[in-house]
N, C-alpha and C positions, 0 to 999 in steps of 0.2 A: 589301450587306455580309453576310458570313457571321456566323451566331450562334456562340455560345461554350460550349454545353453539349451534352454527348452524352447522349441518353436511351435508356431501354430500354422493350421492350414486354412485355406481360403473356402473349401467346399466341401461336398459330401463324397468326393473321390479324389484320388490323387491325380493332378496334372503331371505332365513330363517335367516341369521344372520342380515341382515338389517330390518327385522321385529323386531328383539330386539333392534336394534339401534333406530328405530323411536319411540319405546315405552319407551324408557329410560327416567327417570325422570329428567334428566340433559339436555336432548335435547330440545332446545328451537324453533327450526325450521329446515327446510330442504332447501337447495340451490341446483338448478338444473343446469346443463350445457348441452353443445351440445350432449355429450354421453348419456344423458338420454332421448333425444326426437329422435322419428322416424315419428310419425304423429299425428294427432289430436286424433285419437281413442286411440292409445297407451298412449298418455300423459294423457287423462281423466282416462283410467284404472290405470296409476301409481298414479296419484293424490288421486283417490278413495281409492286404497290399502294403500296409506300413512296415510289417514284419518282413514281408518279401523282398522289399526293395532296400531295407535298412542297410544291408551289408555289415550286420553287426549279429553277435550272438543273441542279443536281446535289446530292443529299443523300448523302454517303459513308455506308457501313455497315461497321462494325467487328465483329471477333469475336476471342476468345482461341482461336486453333488452333494451340497451341505443339506438341503432340505428347505421346504417353504418356497420362497421366491427364487432361491438360488439352486436350481436343479437344471443342468443343461440337457439332460435326457429326460423327458416328460411324455407320459402316455406310451402307446404300442407296447405294452406289457412291463414298462418300468414302475416301480412302486412309488406312490405319492407320498413323499416323506414329510414329516412334521418339520417346522421351522424350529430353530434353536429356542426361540422364545417359547414355543410350545412345550418343548422339552424342559426347559427351566421351570415351567409351572407344573410340569408332571415328570419328574425324572425317571418313574417306573417305565416310560416309553423307550427308555435308552436301548434296552435289550432287543426288542422287537425292531426298532429302527435300524440298529447296526447290523442285525441278522439280515434284514431286508436289503440294506445298501450293499452289503458285501456279496450277497447273493446275486444280485443284480449285476454288479461289476465284474465279479468273477468270471461271468460267462464269457466276457470280452477281454479279460486281462488288464483291466482298467483300474487305476488307483485314484481315490478322490483326495484332494487337498483339504483335509479337514482335521480338527474342528476349528471354528473362530472362537476365541476366548476374550474378545474384548468386551468391556462393559456396556451395559444398555443405560447410556447416559444422554441419548438425544440425537446422536450422530446420524445424518440421513442415510449414509450407505451401511450403517451397522443397525441401529434402532428401526430406521425407516424401512428396513427391509427384514425386519424380525431376526436378525443374525446373532443375537446375544442371548445367553442363558439367563442373565440376571444384571441388576446395577450394583448388587452386593459382590465385592471381589472374593470374599471368602467362599460365598454360594457358588460363584463362577469356578472357583479352584475345585470345589468338591465335586460338582457335576462334571467338570472337564476330566477330572481323575476316573470318574466312573464311565465316562464315554470312551476314554483311552483305553481303558480296561477291557471294555466290550470289543473295541476295534482288534485289540491285540489277541483276544480269544479267537477271533476269525481271521487271524493271520495278517491284519491290516495295519499298516503304519499310521502314525499320528504326526500332522503338520499344524502346528500351533500358529495362528494368524491373529493380530498382526503387531508384532513386537515393536514397542513396549505397551501398546494399546491404541486403539483406532476408535474408541467409543465416545470421546468426548465432543460435546456440541461447542462449536467456535463462534465468534461474534460475526455477524453478517451471513452466516450460513455457508462460510468457507470451509466446509469440513469433508467433502468428498474428494479424495486425492486422485480419483479418475479425471476430474475436471479443474482441479485448482491444486494450490500447495497449502494444505492446513498448517497453521503456525500455532503452536501451543507454547505459552509464555511461563508455564509451571517449572519449578525447579526440580531437581532429581529427588529430593525427598518426598515432595508432594507426589511424584509419579510412582515411587517406590512402595508408598503407603496405600496405594489405590491400584491403578491400572497394572502395574508390574506383578502383583501378587498372583494372579492365574498362571503366569509364565514361571515365575521363581518357584513356585510349589509344584510344578509339574515338569520341570526341566529334565528330570531323571527318566520321564516317560517318553519325552519327545524325540522322534526320529529327525524332524526338520522344524526349523523356525523360519517364518517369513516376516521380515521387517517391514514396517509402514513406511509410506513416502510422507512423512511428516517431519517439520523443522521444529526442533526445541532449542531456542536460542540461548536459553540459560544452561544448557547442557553442552551442546555443540552449536556455537552461532553460526558456522559455515555451512554444514553438511546435514541434509536430512538422514534419516536413520539407516537406510540402505546403502549410503555412501559414507558412513561415519566411522571412523576408526575407534572414536570415543564409546560409541554405542556398541559396536559389534565385538570389538576386541577387548578395550578396557572394562567395559560393563559385562556383556554377555559371555565372552570367553573367559576373561580372567577373573573378574569379580565372582561371577557365579559358576565358573568352571564348566560351563557347557561345551560339549565336545562333538555333537551331532551336526548335521547338514544345516547350513544357512542358505535359504533359496530366496532371491529377490522376489518382489512383487514385480508385476509387468512393467517393463521400462517404456513402454509407450504411453504410460499414464502421465497426466499433466504434471502430478507431484514429483515425478522422476526428473524433471527439468527440461531444458530447452536445447541441450547440447545435442549433437548428432546421436544417431542410434549407436554408431560405432564408439563414440566417446563414452557414451553411458554405459554400454556394455563392458568395455575394457575397465572403465573406472569402478563398475560394480564387481567384477571380478577379481579386482585387487583385495576384496574384503569378504565377498560370499563365495560358497562353493560352486553355486549353480544360479545363473540368471534366466529369468523368464523374458524372452523377447517375442511378443505376441501381437497379433492385430495389424501386421504390416506385410507387404507383398513377399511373395517367395524369392522374388528377384533381389529385393533389398536385403532380406534375411541371409541368403547366400553371399552377397556382397560382404556383409558384416563378419559372417563366419570365416569367410576367406582372409580377413584382416585382422583377426584377434591376435593380441600380444600373447595370452596364455590360454590356449583354447582347450586344453586337455586336463583332466583331473589328476592330481597327484596320486601316487601309489598309496600314500598314506590315508588318503580320504576315500578311497575305493571301498573299503568295507562298509563305511557308514552309508554311502550311496547305495550300496547293494542291499543293506538291510531295509533303507528307506523304500527301495523299489521292488522288494521280493514278492508282494502280494500280486497275483496274476501272472507271475512268470511263467508257471507251467502252461497256463492257457496260451499265453503268447507263443511260447515254444511249439505248442502242438498246431497253431495256426500257421506258423511259419514252415513247419514240416509238411502240412497238408498243402501248402501253397506250392511247394516243390514237386509233390507227387501228382498234382492235377494236371 
């Protein structure tokens, strides 16, 4: 059975402790960052070692390789991808961008967590980093559909970020959930008629949805979206009929709260399929994994996880087999 937590690594190679981390039965996948990349040879060695020590048939590997400012792998033969803002201004770029993205990542069996479908409304971590197609929800919906279609043509899954929308500009600049808890005072009708549109119109094409670490007091006064039964079950699952994977945003972000990492991960896994636990030490990660209440994905959710992570599986398998014969 598949684990339920995506974990990160500290450097450009596997430490002994990280070999235990990638082989842990509750580890679902690895997510890589800029700190894990030096050049293509190093990256291939890292991916090979991950598969070698994973003690699993396949251990998927993710990255945020969106384009523009959000590209963890830059230079050394990787394509310089346009930002989503540039694509929004010129959607004819979609085919060449997705072709380049999938070609670059297929070589290493790595999957990108993409696309961002938030609106371009001034949020510092979205608009400020050119991560939105447009401020118009209908335009974002249309471009998102084109982008997902291109991803699927190259065998790559779509992860829509950040449900129900992270594009708003909030008072006092408290809008980046990496560093604070954004609070959105709008009611559900207002959100439904704006930020939610790119999600609801593309749910049938989404392999995964990533909820935002944002509090909407007029929808759920107690819980941010990623910990909200109202948002994830009543609205996303039941109202809109979404059946695919729900994957948390990183639980070390300030917007995820101040509880211990174990509490946050267990609470998250009450509602999501997969939790991302990144940017903490491998020692702490293993301690959390050892003490999870529900660390294995249910059999009924396995097909959705497999579909989401199919891209690059052949490459990962080949690297694993090559590592055995070396």
